[in-house]
C-alpha angles and dihedrals in degrees: 000000000000123000090232092056092049091052091045090053090047091053094046092048092048092049093050092049093051093044091049093050092048093050091048094052091043093054091044094053091044091056092046093051092048090050091050090050092052097043113021091178090065094052095106094053092043092050092051094047091046092054092049093050093043089054090051091050090049091049093052090046092053090046090052091048090052091048091050091052093046092050091046091050091050092050092050093047092053091054098040115104115240112246093220096059116076117228117270092248091057092048092051093048093051094051 
């Protein structure tokens, strides 16, 4: 695996996570505002439920962002050359 591909995957994953969280919160607030417009007496309950679910969406979004970074870090560490081992060309020349 190439470093560039790992970083590209990291960026794509991060972008999808953020877009998904934004769409989720947008749809949630749209539904809550439509419900408040139809039944103004239920506005307090709708507002409270909307905040709870928005917080859950944010939490899952942050969890996914952390997982994307951890997986990207793991992919880069597998590919990274160890500083203690000399390159193969240097080993062959010294033999």
